[in-house]
C-alpha positions, 0 to 999 in steps of 0.5 A: 468500518469507515470508509479510510479503512476500507479503502486500504484494505482493498488498495492493499489486497490490489498490491499484494495482489500485483506484486505476490508480497504481501502488503502491510498497513500503517494507520497513523493519525491523520491517513492509513498508510500502505507499502509492499514490497516489490520484487526484483523484476515486474513486467510491463503488464507487472509496472502498469497495474502497479501505477493503476492501483497506486492511482487509487490512493491520495498520494504515493510514492517508490523507497528504495533501502539497501533490503529492496523497494517499498512501493508505498500509498497514503489514504487520508482519514486515519485513526486517532492511535498509530499502530501496524497491521497486516492487510488480514486486518 
């Protein structure tokens, strides 16, 4: 497994652990994006833990949609073909 994929799998597992929601990935040509739905409420400790996980990414952010809030993280690297997978792949 390449280093970027290994980092992405580890980051997805950590995001799942911090939020209690399963993270998912999108493998793009130049990066891997990991997303996770955020719980309605995060404790201060939960927020700090989330930020600590996100800090290990090359880029990260937060989107708010009608379905709720999503945190995302990107790892440089990726594959030649875009595809979606769960954190268990």
